[in-house]
C-alpha positions as a LaTeX table, in Angstrom:
\begin{tabular}{lrrr}
\hline
Residue & $x$ (\AA) & $y$ (\AA) & $z$ (\AA) \\
\hline
Unk1 & 17.64 & $-24.26$ & 38.38 \\
Unk2 & 19.06 & $-25.94$ & 35.26 \\
Unk3 & 15.54 & $-26.71$ & 34.01 \\
Unk4 & 14.60 & $-23.04$ & 34.50 \\
Unk5 & 17.67 & $-21.84$ & 32.55 \\
Unk6 & 16.95 & $-24.30$ & 29.74 \\
Unk7 & 13.37 & $-23.05$ & 29.55 \\
Unk8 & 14.57 & $-19.42$ & 29.35 \\
Unk9 & 17.07 & $-20.29$ & 26.58 \\
Unk10 & 14.44 & $-22.21$ & 24.63 \\
Unk11 & 12.02 & $-19.28$ & 24.92 \\
Unk12 & 14.65 & $-16.80$ & 23.66 \\
Unk13 & 15.49 & $-19.05$ & 20.72 \\
Unk14 & 11.82 & $-19.27$ & 19.73 \\
Unk15 & 11.46 & $-15.45$ & 19.90 \\
Unk16 & 14.58 & $-14.97$ & 17.72 \\
Unk17 & 13.41 & $-17.51$ & 15.14 \\
Unk18 & 9.93 & $-16.02$ & 14.99 \\
Unk19 & 11.25 & $-12.47$ & 14.51 \\
Unk20 & 13.66 & $-13.66$ & 11.84 \\
Unk21 & 10.90 & $-15.49$ & 9.94 \\
Unk22 & 8.59 & $-12.47$ & 10.03 \\
Unk23 & 11.28 & $-10.13$ & 8.68 \\
Unk24 & 12.31 & $-12.66$ & 6.02 \\
Unk25 & 8.69 & $-13.05$ & 4.95 \\
Unk26 & 8.19 & $-9.31$ & 4.75 \\
Unk27 & 11.39 & $-8.77$ & 2.78 \\
Unk28 & 10.48 & $-11.57$ & 0.38 \\
Unk29 & 7.26 & $-9.76$ & $-0.58$ \\
Unk30 & 9.06 & $-6.54$ & $-1.48$ \\
Unk31 & 12.07 & $-8.32$ & $-2.93$ \\
Unk32 & 13.20 & $-6.86$ & $-6.25$ \\
Unk33 & 15.57 & $-8.76$ & $-8.49$ \\
Unk34 & 15.24 & $-6.16$ & $-11.24$ \\
Unk35 & 15.61 & $-2.43$ & $-11.74$ \\
Unk36 & 12.84 & $-0.45$ & $-10.04$ \\
Unk37 & 9.98 & 0.05 & $-10.61$ \\
Unk38 & 9.37 & $-3.71$ & $-10.74$ \\
Unk39 & 8.31 & $-6.58$ & $-8.54$ \\
Unk40 & 9.89 & $-10.04$ & $-8.53$ \\
Unk41 & 11.01 & $-9.79$ & $-12.15$ \\
Unk42 & 7.78 & $-8.19$ & $-13.39$ \\
Unk43 & 8.61 & $-4.77$ & $-14.83$ \\
Unk44 & 6.44 & $-1.77$ & $-15.67$ \\
Unk45 & 5.97 & $-1.78$ & $-19.46$ \\
Unk46 & 5.75 & $-5.58$ & $-19.87$ \\
Unk47 & 2.91 & $-7.04$ & $-21.91$ \\
Unk48 & 0.00 & $-8.85$ & $-20.31$ \\
Unk49 & 1.10 & $-12.21$ & $-21.77$ \\
Unk50 & 4.61 & $-11.75$ & $-20.34$ \\
Unk51 & 3.22 & $-10.94$ & $-16.88$ \\
Unk52 & 0.96 & $-14.01$ & $-16.97$ \\
Unk53 & 3.93 & $-16.14$ & $-17.97$ \\
Unk54 & 5.93 & $-14.87$ & $-14.97$ \\
Unk55 & 3.04 & $-15.46$ & $-12.58$ \\
Unk56 & 2.52 & $-19.05$ & $-13.68$ \\
Unk57 & 6.18 & $-20.07$ & $-13.27$ \\
Unk58 & 5.92 & $-20.63$ & $-9.51$ \\
Unk59 & 2.27 & $-21.80$ & $-9.65$ \\
Unk60 & 1.44 & $-20.29$ & $-6.25$ \\
Unk61 & $-0.99$ & $-17.61$ & $-7.42$ \\
Unk62 & $-4.67$ & $-17.64$ & $-8.21$ \\
Unk63 & $-5.22$ & $-15.21$ & $-11.10$ \\
Unk64 & $-8.45$ & $-13.50$ & $-12.14$ \\
Unk65 & $-8.89$ & $-11.09$ & $-15.06$ \\
Unk66 & $-11.11$ & $-8.01$ & $-15.35$ \\
Unk67 & $-11.60$ & $-5.66$ & $-18.29$ \\
Unk68 & $-12.44$ & $-2.11$ & $-17.25$ \\
Unk69 & $-12.89$ & $-0.76$ & $-20.77$ \\
Unk70 & $-11.42$ & $-1.20$ & $-24.26$ \\
Unk71 & $-8.01$ & 0.07 & $-23.11$ \\
Unk72 & $-7.73$ & $-0.78$ & $-19.39$ \\
Unk73 & $-7.45$ & $-4.32$ & $-18.02$ \\
Unk74 & $-6.57$ & $-5.79$ & $-14.63$ \\
Unk75 & $-5.00$ & $-9.00$ & $-13.43$ \\
Unk76 & $-5.61$ & $-9.72$ & $-9.75$ \\
Unk77 & $-3.61$ & $-12.44$ & $-8.01$ \\
Unk78 & $-3.77$ & $-13.77$ & $-4.48$ \\
Unk79 & $-1.15$ & $-15.92$ & $-2.79$ \\
Unk80 & $-2.42$ & $-19.19$ & $-1.48$ \\
Unk81 & $-1.62$ & $-18.12$ & 2.11 \\
Unk82 & $-4.24$ & $-15.40$ & 1.66 \\
Unk83 & $-2.07$ & $-12.62$ & 3.08 \\
Unk84 & $-1.40$ & $-10.55$ & $-0.01$ \\
Unk85 & $-3.44$ & $-9.39$ & $-2.99$ \\
Unk86 & $-1.57$ & $-8.07$ & $-6.03$ \\
Unk87 & $-3.28$ & $-6.17$ & $-8.84$ \\
Unk88 & $-1.58$ & $-5.50$ & $-12.17$ \\
Unk89 & $-3.04$ & $-2.69$ & $-14.29$ \\
Unk90 & $-2.59$ & $-2.69$ & $-18.05$ \\
Unk91 & $-3.23$ & 0.06 & $-20.56$ \\
Unk92 & $-3.28$ & $-0.93$ & $-24.23$ \\
Unk93 & $-1.86$ & $-4.33$ & $-23.19$ \\
Unk94 & 1.17 & $-2.86$ & $-21.37$ \\
Unk95 & 1.71 & $-2.94$ & $-17.60$ \\
Unk96 & 1.38 & 0.55 & $-16.04$ \\
Unk97 & 0.94 & $-0.14$ & $-12.31$ \\
Unk98 & 1.44 & $-2.84$ & $-9.70$ \\
Unk99 & $-0.55$ & $-2.60$ & $-6.47$ \\
Unk100 & 0.31 & $-4.84$ & $-3.47$ \\
Unk101 & $-2.28$ & $-4.89$ & $-0.70$ \\
Unk102 & $-0.83$ & $-6.32$ & 2.49 \\
Unk103 & $-3.73$ & $-7.87$ & 4.33 \\
Unk104 & $-4.28$ & $-7.96$ & 8.08 \\
Unk105 & $-2.01$ & $-10.50$ & 9.73 \\
Unk106 & 0.77 & $-10.10$ & 7.22 \\
Unk107 & 2.83 & $-8.18$ & 9.84 \\
Unk108 & 4.40 & $-5.71$ & 7.43 \\
Unk109 & 6.07 & $-2.91$ & 9.39 \\
Unk110 & 7.51 & 0.30 & 8.04 \\
Unk111 & 11.03 & $-0.39$ & 9.26 \\
Unk112 & 11.24 & $-3.36$ & 6.85 \\
Unk113 & 10.20 & $-1.22$ & 3.88 \\
Unk114 & 12.66 & 1.55 & 4.80 \\
Unk115 & 15.42 & $-1.03$ & 5.13 \\
Unk116 & 14.69 & $-2.16$ & 1.58 \\
Unk117 & 13.92 & 1.13 & $-0.22$ \\
Unk118 & 15.78 & 3.74 & 1.85 \\
Unk119 & 14.79 & 7.37 & 2.38 \\
Unk120 & 11.65 & 8.55 & 0.50 \\
Unk121 & 11.73 & 11.60 & $-1.80$ \\
Unk122 & 8.85 & 13.22 & 0.09 \\
Unk123 & 5.84 & 12.40 & 2.25 \\
Unk124 & 2.16 & 13.18 & 1.64 \\
Unk125 & $-0.51$ & 13.58 & 4.32 \\
Unk126 & $-4.21$ & 13.47 & 3.55 \\
Unk127 & $-7.50$ & 13.40 & 5.44 \\
Unk128 & $-10.94$ & 12.14 & 4.47 \\
Unk129 & $-14.45$ & 12.15 & 5.88 \\
Unk130 & $-15.81$ & 9.69 & 3.31 \\
Unk131 & $-17.79$ & 7.18 & 5.42 \\
Unk132 & $-15.23$ & 7.44 & 8.25 \\
Unk133 & $-12.93$ & 10.25 & 9.36 \\
Unk134 & $-9.32$ & 9.17 & 9.00 \\
Unk135 & $-5.79$ & 10.44 & 8.45 \\
Unk136 & $-3.40$ & 8.80 & 6.00 \\
Unk137 & 0.24 & 9.13 & 5.01 \\
Unk138 & 2.03 & 8.13 & 1.79 \\
Unk139 & 5.81 & 7.73 & 1.36 \\
Unk140 & 6.91 & 8.65 & $-2.15$ \\
Unk141 & 9.98 & 7.34 & $-3.99$ \\
Unk142 & 9.67 & 9.36 & $-7.17$ \\
Unk143 & 12.79 & 8.25 & $-9.01$ \\
Unk144 & 12.21 & 4.57 & $-8.21$ \\
Unk145 & 8.47 & 4.70 & $-8.94$ \\
Unk146 & 7.26 & 3.46 & $-5.52$ \\
Unk147 & 4.43 & 4.63 & $-3.30$ \\
Unk148 & 4.04 & 3.22 & 0.24 \\
Unk149 & 0.66 & 3.77 & 1.86 \\
Unk150 & 0.56 & 3.51 & 5.64 \\
Unk151 & $-2.54$ & 2.25 & 7.39 \\
Unk152 & $-5.12$ & 4.95 & 8.02 \\
Unk153 & $-5.66$ & 6.36 & 11.52 \\
Unk154 & $-9.34$ & 6.67 & 12.38 \\
Unk155 & $-10.00$ & 9.80 & 14.39 \\
Unk156 & $-12.83$ & 11.17 & 16.48 \\
Unk157 & $-11.02$ & 14.40 & 17.35 \\
Unk158 & $-10.09$ & 17.22 & 14.97 \\
Unk159 & $-8.84$ & 15.54 & 11.79 \\
Unk160 & $-5.97$ & 17.94 & 11.17 \\
Unk161 & $-4.08$ & 16.42 & 14.11 \\
Unk162 & $-0.74$ & 14.93 & 13.15 \\
Unk163 & $-0.15$ & 11.37 & 11.99 \\
Unk164 & 2.50 & 9.59 & 14.06 \\
Unk165 & 4.97 & 7.70 & 11.83 \\
Unk166 & 7.22 & 5.17 & 13.58 \\
Unk167 & 9.05 & 1.93 & 12.88 \\
Unk168 & 5.95 & $-0.08$ & 13.75 \\
Unk169 & 3.63 & 1.83 & 11.42 \\
Unk170 & 1.69 & $-0.64$ & 9.30 \\
Unk171 & 2.37 & $-0.71$ & 5.57 \\
Unk172 & $-1.04$ & $-1.11$ & 3.94 \\
Unk173 & $-0.09$ & $-1.03$ & 0.28 \\
Unk174 & 3.07 & $-0.86$ & $-1.85$ \\
Unk175 & 2.50 & 0.51 & $-5.33$ \\
Unk176 & 4.85 & 0.52 & $-8.31$ \\
Unk177 & 4.29 & 3.06 & $-11.10$ \\
Unk178 & 5.99 & 4.69 & $-14.04$ \\
Unk179 & 7.82 & 7.80 & $-12.72$ \\
Unk180 & 7.41 & 9.50 & $-16.09$ \\
Unk181 & 3.69 & 9.88 & $-15.27$ \\
Unk182 & 4.53 & 12.46 & $-12.56$ \\
Unk183 & 2.09 & 15.37 & $-12.67$ \\
Unk184 & $-0.48$ & 13.60 & $-14.84$ \\
Unk185 & $-3.58$ & 14.19 & $-12.78$ \\
Unk186 & $-5.67$ & 11.51 & $-14.52$ \\
Unk187 & $-3.88$ & 8.97 & $-12.38$ \\
Unk188 & $-5.38$ & 10.20 & $-9.11$ \\
Unk189 & $-5.07$ & 6.77 & $-7.48$ \\
Unk190 & $-1.37$ & 7.50 & $-6.98$ \\
Unk191 & $-1.02$ & 10.43 & $-4.60$ \\
Unk192 & 2.74 & 10.56 & $-5.23$ \\
Unk193 & 2.12 & 11.49 & $-8.87$ \\
Unk194 & $-0.08$ & 14.47 & $-7.99$ \\
Unk195 & 1.22 & 15.79 & $-4.62$ \\
Unk196 & $-0.01$ & 19.33 & $-5.38$ \\
Unk197 & $-3.69$ & 18.38 & $-5.29$ \\
Unk198 & $-5.60$ & 20.50 & $-2.78$ \\
Unk199 & $-6.44$ & 17.57 & $-0.48$ \\
Unk200 & $-2.79$ & 16.66 & 0.02 \\
Unk201 & $-0.05$ & 18.18 & 2.21 \\
Unk202 & 3.48 & 17.49 & 1.00 \\
Unk203 & 6.39 & 17.21 & 3.48 \\
Unk204 & 10.10 & 16.58 & 3.35 \\
Unk205 & 11.00 & 13.31 & 5.06 \\
Unk206 & 12.34 & 14.06 & 8.54 \\
Unk207 & 12.40 & 10.48 & 9.80 \\
Unk208 & 10.04 & 9.03 & 12.37 \\
Unk209 & 7.76 & 11.56 & 13.94 \\
Unk210 & 4.58 & 13.56 & 13.26 \\
Unk211 & 3.28 & 14.59 & 9.84 \\
Unk212 & 0.27 & 16.87 & 9.30 \\
Unk213 & $-2.57$ & 15.46 & 7.21 \\
Unk214 & $-4.76$ & 18.55 & 7.02 \\
Unk215 & $-4.02$ & 22.24 & 7.37 \\
Unk216 & $-6.98$ & 24.28 & 8.67 \\
Unk217 & $-5.40$ & 27.50 & 7.33 \\
Unk218 & $-5.51$ & 26.32 & 3.73 \\
Unk219 & $-8.08$ & 23.51 & 3.79 \\
Unk220 & $-11.60$ & 24.52 & 4.75 \\
Unk221 & $-12.75$ & 20.94 & 5.32 \\
Unk222 & $-10.39$ & 20.18 & 8.24 \\
Unk223 & $-13.05$ & 20.87 & 10.83 \\
Unk224 & $-12.78$ & 22.71 & 14.10 \\
\hline
\end{tabular}
């Protein structure tokens, strides 16, 4: 009997330690020791040289550079554990956007992000039939300059069905941007900056629950 109780206690301790490590790891990725929008001391508006200097301090990133055109450049970094990819976008040598892609296996759940960032300003639902049919939801923190993209739901039924948001929803990307760009439609990569585009449905945040991603009354591509 004593051996059985010891085994149960040991099992519970392992579960608690594993859960704690996962939450600590997730919080460390979205840790901000600076005023938002920023990530781990790297702030929107910094120069490319300053960002490179910050990235090389800890020496745990592999950095590659790509020039899109004469004004736009990218730095892409990957952690050595292979679970995150971070892209920094520069315009005229100044940082404009930070995009964190949380790869499969990183175990990033929505409840961790909400614990860190709080209640979003609004929520955006969207639907696409490009290659696959899927529904997607974005959480927008307009004042802080943060966009959280939840993992897409692939659908075989009518695509205007609701997207179920819950504490276990997977965070696919976390994006940091300059809030002053709100309404500038050239930056279409950030749905939170252009919520009035015809392919988006904007919602007030009402907590966990269902959010529409396509409205057949106003969107003729929702399907039957």
